[in-house]
N, CA, C and O atoms as a MOPAC input file, in Angstrom:
PM7 MOZYME 1SCF
protein

 N    115.29600 1   -33.02700 1    -1.88400 1
 C    116.42400 1   -32.82200 1    -0.98800 1
 C    116.21200 1   -31.29000 1    -0.45800 1
 O    115.74100 1   -30.37500 1    -1.13200 1
 N    116.62500 1   -31.21600 1     0.78700 1
 C    116.34300 1   -29.80900 1     1.39400 1
 C    117.34400 1   -28.85100 1     0.94500 1
 O    118.48100 1   -29.19200 1     0.61700 1
 N    116.91200 1   -27.63100 1     0.93000 1
 C    117.71800 1   -26.47200 1     0.56100 1
 C    118.29000 1   -25.67700 1     1.76300 1
 O    117.96500 1   -25.83100 1     2.94000 1
 N    119.15000 1   -24.84600 1     1.29400 1
 C    119.64500 1   -23.93700 1     2.39200 1
 C    118.53700 1   -23.04700 1     2.99000 1
 O    118.46000 1   -22.81600 1     4.19700 1
 N    117.68200 1   -22.56200 1     2.06300 1
 C    116.64400 1   -21.70300 1     2.51200 1
 C    115.63500 1   -22.40300 1     3.44200 1
 O    115.04200 1   -21.80600 1     4.34100 1
 N    115.48200 1   -23.71100 1     3.16300 1
 C    114.49900 1   -24.46900 1     4.03200 1
 C    115.06200 1   -24.55100 1     5.47100 1
 O    114.37400 1   -24.33400 1     6.46900 1
 N    116.37200 1   -24.88200 1     5.49200 1
 C    117.02600 1   -25.06100 1     6.78500 1
 C    117.08600 1   -23.70200 1     7.55100 1
 O    116.92900 1   -23.72000 1     8.77200 1
 N    117.31300 1   -22.48100 1     6.87500 1
 C    117.22100 1   -21.20600 1     7.43900 1
 C    115.76300 1   -20.94000 1     7.91200 1
 O    115.59300 1   -20.40700 1     9.00900 1
 N    114.83600 1   -21.24600 1     7.23000 1
 C    113.37000 1   -21.02300 1     7.49600 1
 C    113.05200 1   -21.82600 1     8.68900 1
 O    112.44400 1   -21.30800 1     9.62600 1
 N    113.44500 1   -23.13200 1     8.71700 1
 C    113.24900 1   -23.96100 1     9.82300 1
 C    113.76900 1   -23.35300 1    11.16000 1
 O    113.05800 1   -23.28900 1    12.16300 1
 N    115.10000 1   -22.89800 1    11.10800 1
 C    115.65300 1   -22.27100 1    12.37200 1
 C    114.88600 1   -21.10500 1    12.71600 1
 O    114.47400 1   -20.98900 1    13.87000 1
 N    114.63800 1   -20.19700 1    11.81600 1
 C    113.93300 1   -19.01200 1    12.17000 1
 C    112.49300 1   -19.25300 1    12.83200 1
 O    112.02800 1   -18.57100 1    13.74400 1
 N    111.89800 1   -20.29300 1    12.24200 1
 C    110.52900 1   -20.54400 1    12.82200 1
 C    110.70300 1   -21.16200 1    14.27900 1
 O    109.97700 1   -20.83400 1    15.21700 1
 N    111.65600 1   -22.01500 1    14.36900 1
 C    111.90800 1   -22.55100 1    15.78200 1
 C    112.12000 1   -21.43400 1    16.62400 1
 O    111.57900 1   -21.46500 1    17.72900 1
 N    112.90700 1   -20.30800 1    16.26400 1
 C    113.17400 1   -19.17800 1    17.28800 1
 C    112.03600 1   -18.41700 1    17.40200 1
 O    111.81200 1   -17.87800 1    18.48600 1
 N    111.18600 1   -18.25600 1    16.37700 1
 C    110.01300 1   -17.37800 1    16.42500 1
 C    108.94100 1   -17.96800 1    17.20300 1
 O    108.16800 1   -17.20500 1    17.78100 1
 N    108.77900 1   -19.31600 1    17.30200 1
 C    107.70200 1   -20.06100 1    17.92800 1
 C    107.52600 1   -19.63000 1    19.39900 1
 O    106.40900 1   -19.28100 1    19.78200 1
 N    108.59800 1   -19.64100 1    20.25400 1
 C    108.30800 1   -19.14300 1    21.75300 1
 C    107.82800 1   -17.75100 1    21.74300 1
 O    106.93600 1   -17.40800 1    22.51900 1
 N    108.36900 1   -16.92000 1    20.90300 1
 C    107.84300 1   -15.42800 1    21.05800 1
 C    106.39200 1   -15.45900 1    20.79100 1
 O    105.59000 1   -14.90100 1    21.54100 1
 N    106.03700 1   -16.12700 1    19.69600 1
 C    104.43300 1   -16.16800 1    19.29400 1
 C    103.67300 1   -16.69500 1    20.40600 1
 O    102.59200 1   -16.20100 1    20.72900 1
 N    104.27100 1   -17.81700 1    21.08700 1
 C    103.47600 1   -18.42800 1    22.17200 1
 C    103.32900 1   -17.49900 1    23.44100 1
 O    102.32700 1   -17.48100 1    24.15600 1
 N    104.40100 1   -16.76900 1    23.61600 1
 C    104.37000 1   -15.71300 1    24.70500 1
 C    103.42600 1   -14.52400 1    24.41500 1
 O    102.83000 1   -13.99300 1    25.35300 1
 N    103.29200 1   -14.14900 1    23.31800 1
 C    102.34400 1   -13.12800 1    22.72700 1
 C    100.98100 1   -13.67500 1    22.95400 1
 O    100.12400 1   -12.99000 1    23.51300 1
 N    100.75600 1   -14.86000 1    22.54900 1
 C     99.36600 1   -15.43800 1    22.79500 1
 C     98.93400 1   -15.51100 1    24.23300 1
 O     97.77900 1   -15.26900 1    24.58400 1
 N     99.92900 1   -15.86400 1    25.07700 1
 C     99.76600 1   -15.85000 1    26.53400 1
 C     99.33400 1   -14.58200 1    27.18400 1
 O     98.37800 1   -14.48000 1    27.95300 1
 N    100.17600 1   -13.57300 1    26.78100 1
 C     99.91300 1   -12.21000 1    27.10900 1
 C     98.58700 1   -11.82900 1    26.62900 1
 O     97.82900 1   -11.35100 1    27.47300 1
 N     98.14900 1   -11.95800 1    25.38100 1
 C     96.85400 1   -11.58300 1    24.96000 1
 C     95.75600 1   -12.20600 1    25.72800 1
 O     94.77300 1   -11.55800 1    26.08900 1
 N     95.92500 1   -13.50000 1    25.98700 1
 C     94.88500 1   -14.24000 1    26.82500 1
 C     94.67600 1   -13.72900 1    28.22600 1
 O     93.58000 1   -13.67700 1    28.78300 1
 N     95.93700 1   -13.32200 1    28.79500 1
 C     95.90200 1   -12.66400 1    30.18400 1
 C     95.09700 1   -11.36100 1    30.05200 1
 O     94.15800 1   -11.10500 1    30.80500 1
 N     95.49300 1   -10.57500 1    29.09300 1
 C     94.74800 1    -9.18300 1    28.94200 1
 C     93.30000 1    -9.49300 1    28.74600 1
 O     92.50200 1    -8.94500 1    29.50700 1
 N     92.87500 1   -10.27700 1    27.85200 1
 C     91.44700 1   -10.68400 1    27.71800 1
 C     90.78600 1   -11.12600 1    29.09000 1
 O     89.73200 1   -10.63700 1    29.49600 1
 N     91.44600 1   -12.01500 1    29.70700 1
 C     90.84600 1   -12.39900 1    31.07300 1
 C     90.66400 1   -11.18300 1    31.98000 1
 O     89.64100 1   -10.99300 1    32.63900 1
 N     91.82100 1   -10.30100 1    31.96800 1
 C     91.76600 1    -9.16600 1    32.84700 1
 C     90.55400 1    -8.20900 1    32.47800 1
 O     89.80100 1    -7.73400 1    33.32800 1
 N     90.46300 1    -8.00700 1    31.26500 1
 C     89.26200 1    -7.07900 1    30.71000 1
 C     88.00500 1    -7.89400 1    31.07100 1
 O     87.04200 1    -7.24100 1    31.47300 1
 N     87.88500 1    -9.20600 1    30.98300 1
 C     86.61900 1    -9.80100 1    31.36100 1
 C     86.20100 1    -9.79800 1    32.79600 1
 O     85.03400 1    -9.73500 1    33.18200 1
 N     87.40400 1    -9.88200 1    33.64800 1
 C     87.16200 1    -9.93300 1    35.12500 1
 C     86.82400 1    -8.45200 1    35.54100 1
 O     85.96800 1    -8.26500 1    36.40500 1
 N     87.45200 1    -7.43500 1    34.97000 1
 C     87.20300 1    -6.10400 1    35.41000 1
 C     85.77400 1    -5.59900 1    35.12500 1
 O     85.17200 1    -4.79200 1    35.83400 1
 N     85.26900 1    -6.22000 1    33.91000 1
 C     83.88600 1    -5.95000 1    33.52600 1
 C     83.81200 1    -4.39200 1    33.02900 1
 O     84.69700 1    -3.90100 1    32.32800 1
 N     82.72700 1    -3.71200 1    33.44600 1
 C     82.64400 1    -2.38000 1    33.13000 1
 C     83.63000 1    -1.46200 1    33.62800 1
 O     84.14200 1    -1.69000 1    34.72500 1
 N     83.97700 1    -0.40300 1    32.92800 1
 C     84.91500 1     0.52200 1    33.37500 1
 C     84.10400 1     1.88300 1    33.44800 1
 O     83.10800 1     2.08800 1    32.75400 1
 N     84.64700 1     2.83000 1    34.38900 1
 C     83.99500 1     3.96800 1    34.71100 1
 C     84.97000 1     5.28100 1    34.24400 1
 O     86.17400 1     5.25100 1    34.49900 1
 N     84.49100 1     6.18300 1    33.69400 1
 C     85.28900 1     7.26000 1    33.38200 1
 C     84.45900 1     8.61300 1    33.49200 1
 O     83.24200 1     8.64300 1    33.30400 1
 N     85.16000 1     9.63500 1    33.78500 1
 C     84.51500 1    10.92000 1    33.95900 1
 C     85.01200 1    11.91800 1    32.92800 1
 O     86.21600 1    11.99900 1    32.68800 1
 N     84.09300 1    12.70200 1    32.29500 1
 C     84.60900 1    13.46600 1    31.23300 1
 C     83.87600 1    14.88900 1    31.55500 1
 O     82.83500 1    14.89800 1    32.21200 1
 N     84.43600 1    16.03200 1    31.08600 1
 C     83.94100 1    17.18600 1    31.23000 1
 C     83.63000 1    17.77100 1    29.81100 1
 O     84.26200 1    17.41200 1    28.81800 1
 N     82.65800 1    18.65600 1    29.77500 1
 C     82.14000 1    19.21000 1    28.49200 1
 C     81.00900 1    19.84900 1    28.72500 1
 O     80.50200 1    19.88100 1    29.84700 1
 N     80.43100 1    20.50200 1    27.54200 1
 C     79.23700 1    21.23500 1    27.53300 1
 C     79.25000 1    22.32700 1    28.57600 1
 O     79.85300 1    22.14200 1    29.63300 1
 N     78.61700 1    23.44900 1    28.33000 1
 C     78.62900 1    24.76900 1    29.06100 1
 C     80.01400 1    25.19000 1    29.42700 1
 O     80.29400 1    25.61400 1    30.54800 1
 N     80.94600 1    25.05100 1    28.36900 1
 C     82.19200 1    25.45700 1    28.61400 1
 C     83.17300 1    24.67800 1    29.58000 1
 O     84.13600 1    25.16600 1    30.17200 1
 N     82.74700 1    23.41000 1    29.62000 1
 C     83.53900 1    22.46900 1    30.54000 1
 C     82.95500 1    22.42900 1    31.94000 1
 O     83.48300 1    21.80800 1    32.86200 1
 N     81.80600 1    23.14600 1    32.04400 1
 C     81.34100 1    23.03400 1    33.46000 1
 C     80.37100 1    21.83000 1    33.70400 1
 O     79.98200 1    21.61500 1    34.85200 1
 N     80.04300 1    21.18400 1    32.85800 1
 C     79.16000 1    19.89900 1    32.88300 1
 C     80.09600 1    18.75500 1    32.93100 1
 O     81.02700 1    18.65900 1    32.13200 1
 N     79.83900 1    17.80900 1    33.93800 1
 C     80.66000 1    16.64900 1    34.06900 1
 C     79.67800 1    15.37500 1    33.87400 1
 O     78.55000 1    15.28200 1    34.35900 1
 N     80.29900 1    14.45900 1    33.10800 1
 C     79.49600 1    13.36400 1    32.69000 1
 C     80.28400 1    11.99900 1    33.25500 1
 O     81.51000 1    11.96100 1    33.14400 1
 N     79.67700 1    11.05600 1    33.76800 1
 C     80.08700 1     9.76600 1    34.17500 1
 C     79.82500 1     8.82400 1    33.08300 1
 O     78.66700 1     8.73300 1    32.67500 1
 N     80.78600 1     8.08600 1    32.53700 1
 C     80.59700 1     7.18900 1    31.44200 1
 C     80.96300 1     5.80800 1    32.02300 1
 O     82.04000 1     5.64400 1    32.59500 1
 N     80.01100 1     4.75800 1    31.86600 1
 C     80.32800 1     3.48500 1    32.30700 1
 C     79.99200 1     2.49400 1    31.07800 1
 O     79.07600 1     2.70300 1    30.28300 1
 N     80.80600 1     1.45800 1    31.04000 1
 C     80.52700 1     0.41300 1    29.98300 1
 C     81.86200 1    -0.58400 1    29.85200 1
 O     82.94200 1    -0.37200 1    30.40300 1
 N     81.59600 1    -1.51800 1    29.14800 1
 C     82.60300 1    -2.54300 1    28.93000 1
 C     83.46300 1    -1.97500 1    27.74400 1
 O     82.91000 1    -1.48300 1    26.76100 1
 N     84.82200 1    -2.05400 1    27.85900 1
 C     85.68100 1    -1.58600 1    26.76800 1
 C     85.76500 1    -2.49400 1    25.67200 1
 O     86.68900 1    -3.28800 1    25.49900 1
 N     84.62400 1    -2.32900 1    24.83500 1
 C     84.46100 1    -3.23900 1    23.60500 1
 C     85.58700 1    -3.13000 1    22.66600 1
 O     86.09300 1    -4.14100 1    22.17900 1
 N     85.98900 1    -1.97400 1    22.40000 1
 C     86.97100 1    -1.65700 1    21.33600 1
 C     88.28600 1    -2.23400 1    21.74400 1
 O     88.87800 1    -2.87600 1    20.87700 1
 N     88.85600 1    -2.11200 1    22.94500 1
 C     90.11200 1    -2.64400 1    23.41000 1
 C     89.90900 1    -4.18600 1    23.40600 1
 O     90.81800 1    -4.88300 1    22.95500 1
 N     88.78400 1    -4.75400 1    23.87600 1
 C     88.59900 1    -6.14800 1    23.94700 1
 C     88.77300 1    -6.72300 1    22.51700 1
 O     89.49400 1    -7.68600 1    22.25400 1
 N     88.07200 1    -6.06500 1    21.67300 1
 C     88.11200 1    -6.58400 1    20.21400 1
 C     89.39800 1    -6.47200 1    19.55300 1
 O     89.74400 1    -7.26300 1    18.67600 1
 N     90.13300 1    -5.47700 1    19.96600 1
 C     91.59900 1    -5.32000 1    19.39500 1
 C     92.40600 1    -6.38600 1    19.87500 1
 O     93.11800 1    -7.05900 1    19.13000 1
 N     92.30100 1    -6.57600 1    21.24400 1
 C     93.24800 1    -7.65100 1    21.69800 1
 C     92.81400 1    -9.12900 1    21.29100 1
 O     93.64800 1   -10.01500 1    21.10300 1
 N     91.49400 1    -9.31300 1    21.17500 1
 C     91.09400 1   -10.63000 1    20.61600 1
 C     91.45300 1   -10.85600 1    19.22500 1
 O     91.78100 1   -11.97300 1    18.82300 1
 N     91.39900 1    -9.79100 1    18.45400 1
 C     91.72400 1    -9.86300 1    17.02900 1
 C     93.21600 1   -10.21800 1    16.80800 1
 O     93.62700 1   -11.01500 1    15.96500 1
 N     94.01100 1    -9.46800 1    17.73600 1
 C     95.52200 1    -9.70100 1    17.65400 1
 C     95.74800 1   -11.10900 1    18.11200 1
 O     96.53800 1   -11.78800 1    17.45700 1
 N     95.15500 1   -11.63300 1    19.15300 1
 C     95.45000 1   -13.04900 1    19.54900 1
 C     95.03700 1   -14.08600 1    18.52300 1
 O     95.66000 1   -15.13900 1    18.38200 1
 N     93.95300 1   -13.75400 1    17.80100 1
 C     93.55600 1   -14.72900 1    16.77900 1
 C     94.58600 1   -14.80400 1    15.64900 1
 O     94.87000 1   -15.85400 1    15.07300 1
 N     95.13100 1   -13.58900 1    15.37200 1
 C     96.07900 1   -13.44300 1    14.37800 1
 C     97.36100 1   -14.23400 1    14.67900 1
 O     97.95800 1   -14.90900 1    13.84100 1
 N     97.73800 1   -14.07200 1    16.03200 1
 C     98.96100 1   -14.73500 1    16.58800 1
 C     98.78100 1   -16.22800 1    16.58000 1
 O     99.74600 1   -16.95600 1    16.34400 1
 N     97.52100 1   -16.74100 1    16.84200 1
 C     97.23800 1   -18.18400 1    16.94000 1
 C     97.25400 1   -18.73100 1    15.47300 1
 O     97.65800 1   -19.87300 1    15.25200 1
 N     96.80900 1   -17.90200 1    14.46200 1
 C     96.88400 1   -18.41300 1    13.11600 1
 C     98.33300 1   -18.42000 1    12.75500 1
 O     98.73800 1   -19.44800 1    12.21100 1
 N     99.13000 1   -17.51200 1    12.94900 1
 C    100.61400 1   -17.60100 1    12.68600 1
 C    101.26300 1   -18.70300 1    13.45300 1
 O    102.18200 1   -19.30400 1    12.89600 1
 N    100.91400 1   -19.04100 1    14.63300 1
 C    101.49700 1   -20.13200 1    15.16800 1
 C    101.17700 1   -21.41100 1    14.52200 1
 O    102.06700 1   -22.24100 1    14.33700 1
 N     99.83600 1   -21.64200 1    14.13200 1
 C     99.47800 1   -22.74800 1    13.52400 1
 C    100.13000 1   -22.91900 1    12.14800 1
 O    100.46200 1   -24.03800 1    11.75500 1
 N    100.31800 1   -21.78700 1    11.39600 1
 C    100.92200 1   -21.85300 1    10.01000 1
 C    102.35100 1   -22.30200 1    10.33500 1
 O    102.83800 1   -23.12300 1     9.55800 1
 N    103.06300 1   -21.90400 1    11.32600 1
 C    104.52100 1   -22.11800 1    11.63500 1
 C    104.66300 1   -23.61400 1    11.93800 1
 O    105.60200 1   -24.29900 1    11.53300 1
 N    103.66100 1   -24.05000 1    12.67500 1
 C    103.62200 1   -25.52000 1    12.97300 1
 C    103.45400 1   -26.47600 1    11.84500 1
 O    104.03000 1   -27.56400 1    11.81200 1
 N    102.59500 1   -26.01200 1    10.86200 1
 C    102.39000 1   -26.71800 1     9.73600 1
 C    103.73500 1   -26.78200 1     8.96500 1
 O    104.20600 1   -27.86200 1     8.60800 1
 N    104.38500 1   -25.50400 1     8.70000 1
 C    105.59100 1   -25.46700 1     8.08300 1
 C    106.69400 1   -26.37800 1     8.71700 1
 O    107.39400 1   -27.07200 1     7.97900 1
 N    106.85400 1   -26.38400 1    10.04100 1
 C    107.85900 1   -27.23900 1    10.70900 1
 C    107.50700 1   -28.65700 1    10.39700 1
 O    108.38300 1   -29.42700 1    10.00300 1
 N    106.24500 1   -29.04900 1    10.55400 1
 C    105.97000 1   -30.45200 1    10.23500 1
 C    106.32600 1   -31.00300 1     8.86700 1
 O    106.79500 1   -32.12700 1     8.69000 1
 N    106.07000 1   -30.13400 1     7.93400 1
 C    106.43300 1   -30.39200 1     6.55900 1
 C    107.80800 1   -30.59500 1     6.31200 1
 O    108.15700 1   -31.48100 1     5.53200 1
 N    108.80200 1   -29.72500 1     7.00800 1
 C    110.17700 1   -29.90900 1     6.55100 1
 C    111.03000 1   -30.49400 1     7.68500 1
 O    112.24800 1   -30.62000 1     7.55100 1
 N    110.36500 1   -30.85800 1     8.82700 1
 C    111.20300 1   -31.44600 1     9.88000 1
 C    111.84900 1   -32.79800 1     9.43700 1
 O    113.02500 1   -33.02600 1     9.72200 1
 N    111.15000 1   -33.62700 1     8.79700 1
 C    111.72400 1   -34.88200 1     8.46200 1
 C    112.91100 1   -34.80500 1     7.45300 1
 O    113.80600 1   -35.64900 1     7.39400 1
 N    112.81400 1   -33.68800 1     6.66300 1
 C    113.82600 1   -33.55600 1     5.65300 1
 C    114.89200 1   -33.03800 1     6.42900 1
 O    115.99400 1   -33.54100 1     6.20700 1
 N    114.81600 1   -32.09300 1     7.34200 1
 C    115.89000 1   -31.60700 1     8.19800 1
 C    116.62600 1   -32.64800 1     8.85200 1
 O    117.85700 1   -32.62800 1     8.83700 1
 N    115.93400 1   -33.62400 1     9.46600 1
 C    116.52500 1   -34.68500 1    10.18700 1
 C    117.15700 1   -35.66600 1     9.31400 1
 O    118.13900 1   -36.30300 1     9.69400 1
 N    116.64700 1   -35.81300 1     8.17800 1
 C    117.24700 1   -36.74500 1     7.18800 1
 C    118.63500 1   -36.23300 1     6.62800 1
 O    119.54100 1   -37.01000 1     6.33100 1
 N    118.72700 1   -34.82900 1     6.50800 1
 C    119.87500 1   -34.15900 1     6.01500 1
 C    120.85500 1   -34.31300 1     7.10400 1
 O    121.93600 1   -34.82900 1     6.82100 1
 N    120.60700 1   -33.90800 1     8.39200 1
 C    121.41900 1   -34.02300 1     9.49500 1
 C    122.04900 1   -35.48200 1     9.76700 1
 O    123.22800 1   -35.66100 1    10.07000 1
 N    121.10800 1   -36.47200 1     9.61600 1
 C    121.54500 1   -37.92400 1     9.81000 1
 C    122.50900 1   -38.33900 1     8.59400 1
 O    123.33600 1   -39.24000 1     8.73300 1
 N    122.35600 1   -37.63900 1     7.41000 1
 C    123.26200 1   -37.90200 1     6.26200 1
 C    124.67600 1   -37.49700 1     6.49100 1
 O    125.55300 1   -38.09000 1     5.86300 1
 N    124.98500 1   -36.56400 1     7.30900 1
 C    126.27700 1   -35.99900 1     7.60400 1
 C    127.19600 1   -37.01100 1     8.11800 1
 O    126.93400 1   -37.48900 1     9.22200 1
 N    128.17700 1   -37.39100 1     7.52600 1
 C    129.06700 1   -38.59000 1     8.04000 1
 C    129.82600 1   -38.23300 1     9.32500 1
 O    130.14700 1   -39.13300 1    10.10200 1
 N    130.11100 1   -36.99900 1     9.56500 1
 C    131.09700 1   -36.80000 1    10.76800 1
 C    130.12200 1   -36.60000 1    11.89400 1
 O    129.09000 1   -35.95700 1    11.70200 1
 N    130.43700 1   -37.17400 1    13.16100 1
 C    129.53500 1   -37.07900 1    14.32000 1
 C    129.60800 1   -35.84900 1    14.83100 1
 O    128.53400 1   -35.37000 1    15.19500 1
 N    130.71400 1   -35.10200 1    14.98300 1
 C    130.81200 1   -33.75600 1    15.49100 1
 C    129.93000 1   -32.68700 1    14.63400 1
 O    129.30200 1   -31.75700 1    15.14000 1
 N    129.99700 1   -32.98800 1    13.25400 1
 C    129.17400 1   -32.06000 1    12.49400 1
 C    127.69600 1   -32.36000 1    12.59800 1
 O    126.86100 1   -31.46600 1    12.46100 1
 N    127.38300 1   -33.57800 1    12.83300 1
 C    125.92200 1   -33.84300 1    13.12600 1
 C    125.53800 1   -33.13000 1    14.35200 1
 O    124.53600 1   -32.41600 1    14.39400 1
 N    126.36400 1   -33.32500 1    15.39900 1
 C    125.94100 1   -32.64900 1    16.73400 1
 C    125.78900 1   -31.16000 1    16.56400 1
 O    124.83400 1   -30.56600 1    17.06600 1
 N    126.74100 1   -30.54000 1    15.84700 1
 C    126.77600 1   -29.10500 1    15.57200 1
 C    125.40500 1   -28.73500 1    14.82800 1
 O    124.70700 1   -27.78900 1    15.19300 1
 N    125.09300 1   -29.55000 1    13.77500 1
 C    123.84800 1   -29.19500 1    13.10600 1
 C    122.65500 1   -29.30600 1    13.92900 1
 O    121.78200 1   -28.44200 1    13.85000 1
 N    122.54000 1   -30.35800 1    14.75700 1
 C    121.40100 1   -30.56800 1    15.76200 1
 C    121.35800 1   -29.42900 1    16.57600 1
 O    120.32300 1   -28.77600 1    16.71000 1
 N    122.53500 1   -29.11700 1    17.19000 1
 C    122.37000 1   -27.91500 1    18.16400 1
 C    121.96200 1   -26.65000 1    17.62900 1
 O    121.17700 1   -25.89200 1    18.19900 1
 N    122.56900 1   -26.41200 1    16.40100 1
 C    122.10400 1   -25.14200 1    15.52400 1
 C    120.68000 1   -25.26700 1    15.12600 1
 O    119.85600 1   -24.46900 1    15.57400 1
 N    120.37400 1   -26.11300 1    14.40200 1
 C    119.00200 1   -26.21900 1    13.69500 1
 C    117.88000 1   -26.77700 1    14.58500 1
 O    116.73500 1   -26.34900 1    14.44100 1
 N    118.13800 1   -27.61200 1    15.39700 1
 C    117.05100 1   -28.13400 1    16.22300 1
 C    116.87500 1   -27.56900 1    17.44900 1
 O    115.74000 1   -27.48000 1    17.91600 1
 N    118.01400 1   -27.09800 1    18.15300 1
 C    117.98000 1   -26.58600 1    19.44600 1
 C    118.14100 1   -25.00900 1    19.40700 1
 O    118.06500 1   -24.37100 1    20.45700 1
 N    118.36100 1   -24.39200 1    18.21000 1
 C    118.50800 1   -23.06900 1    18.02400 1
 C    119.68900 1   -22.30800 1    18.86000 1
 O    119.58800 1   -21.13800 1    19.22800 1
 N    120.82300 1   -23.13900 1    19.10600 1
 C    121.80700 1   -22.70700 1    19.85100 1
 C    122.70800 1   -21.74300 1    19.04500 1
 O    122.72400 1   -21.90400 1    17.82400 1
 N    123.39300 1   -20.84500 1    19.53900 1
 C    124.26000 1   -19.82400 1    18.80700 1
 C    125.58200 1   -20.71900 1    18.49800 1
 O    125.84500 1   -21.76800 1    19.08600 1
 N    126.29800 1   -20.17900 1    17.56700 1
 C    127.58500 1   -20.83800 1    17.30300 1
 C    128.57500 1   -20.84600 1    18.52500 1
 O    129.33200 1   -21.78900 1    18.75200 1
 N    128.50600 1   -19.80000 1    19.22800 1
 C    129.29900 1   -19.75500 1    20.43500 1
 C    128.90400 1   -20.68800 1    21.49500 1
 O    129.71800 1   -21.29100 1    22.19400 1
 N    127.58500 1   -20.79400 1    21.59700 1
 C    127.00200 1   -21.81300 1    22.64100 1
 C    127.42400 1   -23.24100 1    22.13400 1
 O    127.70200 1   -24.09900 1    22.97200 1
 N    127.47800 1   -23.50300 1    20.88600 1
 C    127.74200 1   -24.78600 1    20.39300 1
 C    129.24700 1   -25.09000 1    20.80500 1
 O    129.55900 1   -26.07500 1    21.47400 1
 N    130.16700 1   -24.12000 1    20.32300 1
 C    131.50100 1   -24.24600 1    20.52600 1
 C    131.88600 1   -24.70000 1    21.97500 1
 O    132.70800 1   -25.60100 1    22.14500 1
 N    131.26000 1   -24.04300 1    23.03300 1
 C    131.37700 1   -24.36000 1    24.29300 1
 C    130.95200 1   -25.66500 1    24.64600 1
 O    131.68300 1   -26.33500 1    25.37600 1
 N    129.74200 1   -26.18300 1    24.18400 1
 C    129.20400 1   -27.48100 1    24.47200 1
 C    130.01300 1   -28.61200 1    23.93000 1
 O    130.19200 1   -29.66900 1    24.53500 1
 N    130.54000 1   -28.29300 1    22.62500 1
 C    131.28400 1   -29.38200 1    21.93200 1
 C    132.82600 1   -29.32700 1    22.27200 1
 O    133.54800 1   -30.28800 1    22.00300 1
 N    133.27800 1   -28.27300 1    22.82400 1
 C    134.63600 1   -28.14300 1    23.23600 1
 C    135.63100 1   -27.88700 1    22.01800 1
 O    136.71000 1   -28.46000 1    21.86000 1
 N    135.05800 1   -26.90200 1    21.17000 1
 C    135.71200 1   -26.49700 1    19.94200 1
 C    135.60600 1   -25.07700 1    19.82800 1
 O    134.75100 1   -24.45500 1    20.45800 1
 N    136.55000 1   -24.44500 1    18.94300 1
 C    136.50900 1   -23.11800 1    18.77600 1
 C    135.17600 1   -22.73200 1    17.96300 1
 O    134.55600 1   -23.55700 1    17.29300 1
 N    134.83500 1   -21.49000 1    18.08700 1
 C    133.54300 1   -21.03700 1    17.23500 1
 C    133.78200 1   -21.19000 1    15.83400 1
 O    132.90100 1   -21.43300 1    15.00900 1
 N    135.12800 1   -21.02400 1    15.56300 1
 C    135.40400 1   -21.04100 1    13.96000 1
 C    135.29600 1   -22.44200 1    13.32400 1
 O    135.05100 1   -22.61400 1    12.13000 1
 N    135.51000 1   -23.47500 1    14.26200 1
 C    135.28800 1   -24.89200 1    13.90400 1
 C    133.79300 1   -25.12500 1    13.66100 1
 O    133.38900 1   -25.79000 1    12.70700 1
 N    132.94300 1   -24.51800 1    14.61700 1
 C    131.54800 1   -24.70700 1    14.45700 1
 C    131.08300 1   -24.00900 1    13.01300 1
 O    130.28200 1   -24.51600 1    12.22800 1
 N    131.75900 1   -22.74800 1    12.84300 1
 C    131.25700 1   -22.13700 1    11.55900 1
 C    131.79200 1   -22.83200 1    10.39900 1
 O    131.12900 1   -22.89200 1     9.36400 1
 N    132.94000 1   -23.35900 1    10.49800 1
 C    133.47100 1   -24.07100 1     9.27800 1
 C    132.72300 1   -25.25800 1     8.98900 1
 O    132.46100 1   -25.54900 1     7.82200 1
 N    132.31700 1   -26.04400 1    10.05700 1
 C    131.55200 1   -27.24000 1     9.91900 1
 C    130.22400 1   -26.85200 1     9.19300 1
 O    129.89200 1   -27.43000 1     8.15800 1
 N    129.46300 1   -25.84900 1     9.76000 1
 C    128.21600 1   -25.46300 1     9.14500 1
 C    128.33800 1   -25.06700 1     7.70100 1
 O    127.49700 1   -25.38400 1     6.86000 1
 N    129.43100 1   -24.35400 1     7.44200 1
 C    129.44500 1   -23.85800 1     6.03900 1
 C    129.96200 1   -25.09400 1     5.08400 1
 O    129.55100 1   -25.11900 1     3.92300 1
 N    130.69000 1   -25.93000 1     5.46500 1
 C    131.09700 1   -27.19300 1     4.77800 1
 C    129.91500 1   -27.88300 1     4.21800 1
 O    129.85900 1   -28.17300 1     3.02400 1
 N    128.96700 1   -28.15000 1     5.06200 1
 C    127.82900 1   -28.95500 1     4.62300 1
 C    126.62900 1   -28.02400 1     3.90200 1
 O    125.93300 1   -28.41400 1     2.96500 1
 N    126.54900 1   -26.81000 1     4.49500 1
 C    125.58300 1   -25.90400 1     3.82100 1
 C    125.95900 1   -25.70500 1     2.34700 1
 O    125.11900 1   -25.76500 1     1.44900 1
 N    127.37900 1   -25.44400 1     2.12200 1
 C    127.74100 1   -25.18400 1     0.78400 1
 C    127.37100 1   -26.20500 1    -0.18800 1
 O    127.29800 1   -25.89500 1    -1.37700 1
 N    127.12200 1   -27.44000 1     0.21800 1
 C    126.70100 1   -28.42800 1    -0.69000 1
 C    125.33600 1   -28.47200 1    -1.09000 1
 O    124.95200 1   -29.22500 1    -1.98400 1
 N    124.45800 1   -27.56800 1    -0.36200 1
 C    123.04200 1   -27.44300 1    -0.62200 1
 C    122.81200 1   -26.29800 1    -1.67900 1
 O    123.66500 1   -25.42700 1    -1.84900 1
 N    121.66900 1   -26.32800 1    -2.35800 1
 C    121.34800 1   -25.42400 1    -3.35000 1
 C    120.67200 1   -24.20000 1    -2.65100 1
 O    120.28700 1   -23.24200 1    -3.32100 1

């Protein structure tokens, strides 16, 4: 049997997933930009009291490594989330399908599967937000 904590975790992971996917996309774009730009050039002053000027050219290895490491961590987080979702998704669906009232089933699907807010659900189902809250609490209170 599914627990309240499992349902909450499921909802949070569904909400977190698009954010992680966007972070991965941004990291990929940054890596592509670094690769396409190639070497960078910088000028620094130093030596002889700042009178000597040096031109430094090279690939930004440190930044590239940092971005790539971050992207790998994001991809691993995404993979872990997908595994968790796969493990509890059938239990979530079974729980929602076991709710006898059609309106409550719809509310649970909108809330847990679609990640909608209680206010969004209230508008969609044409009820007060309090009714949405009551339906959620009614069935969640039956779980451990």
